[in-house]
C-alpha positions as CSV (number, residue, x, y, z in Angstrom):
1,M,-32.3,110.4,-86.0
2,E,-30.4,113.2,-84.3
3,T,-31.2,115.0,-81.2
4,E,-29.7,118.2,-79.8
5,S,-28.9,118.9,-76.2
6,H,-27.7,122.5,-76.1
7,D,-24.0,122.2,-77.0
8,V,-23.9,118.5,-77.9
9,T,-25.6,116.7,-80.8
10,T,-26.2,113.0,-80.4
11,V,-27.2,110.4,-82.9
12,Q,-29.3,107.4,-82.1
13,P,-26.9,104.6,-81.0
14,W,-26.2,101.6,-83.4
15,I,-26.3,98.4,-81.3
16,E,-24.9,95.0,-82.4
17,I,-25.7,91.9,-80.4
18,K,-23.5,88.9,-81.2
19,I,-24.9,85.5,-80.2
20,G,-23.8,82.0,-80.8
21,T,-25.3,79.7,-83.4
22,N,-26.5,77.5,-80.5
23,N,-28.1,80.4,-78.7
24,Q,-29.7,79.2,-75.4
25,I,-30.3,82.5,-73.8
26,V,-33.7,82.7,-72.0
27,R,-35.7,85.9,-72.5
28,F,-33.4,86.9,-75.4
29,D,-36.3,88.3,-77.6
30,E,-37.5,90.5,-74.7
31,F,-34.0,91.8,-74.2
32,V,-33.7,92.7,-77.9
33,K,-37.0,94.7,-77.7
34,E,-35.8,96.5,-74.6
35,M,-32.5,97.4,-76.3
36,E,-34.5,98.8,-79.2
37,S,-35.6,101.6,-76.9
38,L,-31.9,102.6,-76.8
39,G,-31.1,102.5,-80.5
40,S,-31.1,100.6,-83.7
41,V,-30.5,96.9,-82.9
42,H,-28.7,94.4,-85.2
43,I,-28.3,90.7,-84.4
44,R,-25.1,88.9,-85.6
45,Q,-24.4,85.2,-85.2
46,K,-20.9,84.2,-84.0
47,W,-19.3,80.8,-83.9
48,Y,-18.4,79.5,-80.5
49,P,-16.7,76.1,-79.7
50,A,-19.0,73.1,-79.1
51,F,-18.2,73.0,-75.4
52,C,-19.8,76.5,-74.8
53,S,-23.1,76.7,-73.0
54,G,-25.0,78.8,-75.5
55,L,-25.3,81.6,-72.9
56,E,-22.4,83.7,-74.3
57,F,-23.0,87.0,-76.1
58,S,-21.3,90.3,-76.9
59,L,-22.5,93.8,-77.3
60,V,-21.2,96.7,-79.4
61,I,-22.9,100.1,-78.9
62,K,-21.8,102.9,-81.3
63,V,-22.7,106.3,-79.8
64,G,-22.6,109.3,-82.1
65,T,-21.0,111.8,-79.8
66,W,-17.5,112.7,-78.5
67,L,-16.9,111.1,-75.1
68,Y,-14.7,113.9,-73.7
69,N,-17.1,116.6,-74.8
70,A,-20.0,114.7,-73.3
71,C,-18.2,114.4,-70.0
72,L,-17.6,118.1,-69.9
73,S,-21.3,118.9,-70.7
74,G,-23.5,118.3,-67.7
75,I,-26.6,117.7,-69.8
76,A,-24.9,115.3,-72.2
77,Y,-23.2,113.5,-69.4
78,D,-26.5,113.0,-67.6
79,L,-28.0,111.6,-70.8
80,M,-25.1,109.2,-71.2
81,K,-25.5,107.9,-67.6
82,T,-29.3,107.5,-68.1
83,G,-28.6,105.3,-71.2
84,V,-26.1,103.2,-69.2
85,K,-28.6,102.9,-66.3
86,K,-31.2,101.5,-68.7
87,L,-28.6,99.2,-70.3
88,V,-27.7,97.8,-66.8
89,E,-31.3,97.4,-66.0
90,Y,-32.0,95.3,-69.1
91,L,-28.8,93.3,-68.6
92,C,-29.8,92.5,-65.0
93,K,-33.2,91.1,-66.1
94,L,-31.5,89.0,-68.8
95,F,-28.9,87.6,-66.4
96,A,-31.6,86.9,-63.7
97,A,-33.5,84.8,-66.2
98,N,-30.5,82.6,-67.0
99,S,-28.0,80.4,-65.1
100,E,-24.8,81.6,-63.5
101,D,-22.9,80.3,-66.6
102,M,-24.1,83.3,-68.6
103,E,-21.4,85.8,-69.6
104,L,-21.3,89.0,-71.5
105,Q,-18.0,88.2,-73.1
106,T,-17.3,91.7,-74.5
107,L,-19.1,95.0,-74.1
108,T,-17.8,97.9,-76.3
109,L,-19.2,101.4,-76.1
110,D,-17.8,103.1,-79.2
111,Y,-17.9,106.9,-79.1
112,D,-16.8,109.1,-82.0
113,E,-13.2,109.3,-80.7
114,T,-12.9,106.8,-77.9
115,S,-14.0,103.2,-77.3
116,I,-14.5,101.7,-73.9
117,H,-14.0,98.0,-73.9
118,F,-15.0,95.5,-71.1
119,E,-14.3,91.7,-71.1
120,G,-15.8,88.9,-69.1
121,L,-18.8,90.7,-67.5
122,S,-20.9,88.5,-65.2
123,A,-24.1,89.3,-63.3
124,G,-22.1,90.4,-60.2
125,K,-20.3,93.1,-62.0
126,L,-23.3,94.9,-63.5
127,S,-23.7,97.3,-60.5
128,G,-20.0,98.2,-60.9
129,L,-20.6,99.0,-64.6
130,A,-23.1,101.8,-63.7
131,E,-20.7,103.1,-61.1
132,F,-17.9,103.2,-63.6
133,F,-19.9,105.6,-65.8
134,N,-21.1,107.7,-62.8
135,E,-17.4,108.4,-62.0
136,L,-16.1,108.6,-65.6
137,S,-16.3,112.4,-66.0
138,K,-14.1,112.8,-62.9
139,H,-11.5,110.4,-64.3
140,M,-11.5,111.8,-67.8
141,E,-10.9,115.3,-66.4
142,W,-8.0,114.1,-64.2
143,L,-6.4,112.2,-67.1
144,H,-6.7,115.2,-69.4
145,Q,-5.1,117.5,-66.7
146,H,-2.2,115.0,-66.4
147,G,-1.4,114.9,-70.1
148,V,-3.3,111.8,-71.1
149,K,-5.1,113.4,-74.1
150,G,-6.5,112.0,-77.4
151,I,-7.7,108.8,-75.7
152,D,-8.8,106.3,-78.3
153,K,-9.4,103.3,-76.1
154,I,-10.0,102.3,-72.5
155,S,-9.8,98.6,-71.7
156,V,-11.0,97.0,-68.5
157,P,-9.8,94.8,-66.9
158,V,-6.0,94.6,-67.3
159,Y,-4.7,91.1,-68.0
160,G,-2.0,89.2,-69.9
161,E,1.3,90.9,-70.4
162,D,0.0,94.2,-69.2
163,L,-0.9,92.6,-65.9
164,E,2.4,90.8,-65.5
165,Q,4.3,94.1,-66.0
166,L,2.0,95.9,-63.7
167,E,2.6,93.4,-60.8
168,Q,6.3,93.5,-61.3
169,S,6.5,97.3,-61.3
170,D,4.1,97.9,-58.4
171,A,4.4,95.6,-55.4
172,T,1.1,97.0,-53.9
173,L,-0.8,95.3,-56.7
174,K,0.5,91.8,-56.0
175,D,-3.0,90.8,-54.8
176,Y,-4.8,92.7,-57.6
177,D,-7.9,90.6,-58.5
178,N,-8.5,91.6,-62.1
179,F,-11.6,89.5,-62.8
180,G,-12.9,89.8,-59.2
181,A,-13.3,92.5,-56.7
182,D,-10.8,94.8,-58.5
183,Y,-12.4,94.4,-62.0
184,F,-13.0,98.1,-62.6
185,R,-10.0,99.5,-60.8
186,I,-7.2,99.3,-63.3
187,W,-7.6,100.7,-66.8
188,S,-5.4,100.2,-69.9
189,I,-5.5,103.4,-71.9
190,S,-4.3,104.0,-75.4
191,Y,-3.9,107.7,-76.1
192,D,-2.3,110.3,-78.4
193,Y,-4.6,108.7,-81.0
194,G,-3.0,105.3,-80.5
195,C,0.6,106.3,-80.3
196,N,1.0,105.7,-76.5
197,Q,-0.3,103.5,-73.8
198,I,-0.5,103.9,-70.0
199,I,-2.0,102.0,-67.1
200,Y,-4.3,104.0,-64.8
201,D,-5.2,103.1,-61.2
202,S,-8.7,104.7,-60.9
203,Q,-8.9,103.9,-57.2
204,R,-5.8,105.9,-56.4
205,Q,-6.0,108.2,-59.4
206,M,-2.5,107.4,-60.4
207,L,-0.7,106.7,-63.6
208,L,1.4,103.4,-63.4
């Protein structure tokens, strides 16, 4: 089903929830029903090692609109933030019903031209997720003005080799807490349709 909002046409999101074969998530069926209010939900089973708690899951949400155009359109951007607000609300209820071992291993919001990918989301980071999208339009406009165009992927947080290079090149980030307080601060951005990559400090609005 398609809906039109002035200059932007959106398609009902396609939602994939990946759970383990040993799923122990309390209130999972209620969560699925809530997510069905946001789009078409599909459940996929995923193998996890035996030592896992059964409280791991992943989400992929495919949104049928162009992210950059949506950020420029006030109405479409408000609709996007409303959808994220509901997503965070449903996730908060799910996390509250389970133990602190629960983890949203990956969350991917896949727009027509850009995917936004998060790893290792815990209950304490959910409020930051809503704030990330509240501020997204501002950052997308700044990046576009500074030559970062054709963004195909934004990854949060930065870790691995990207983090090592970052800490070596910028001494001010030696205490950067990528999976803690600074989770949403640094973005790894693939742009020029995958031909280039840059690190962005959203707190200082600075390319690194």
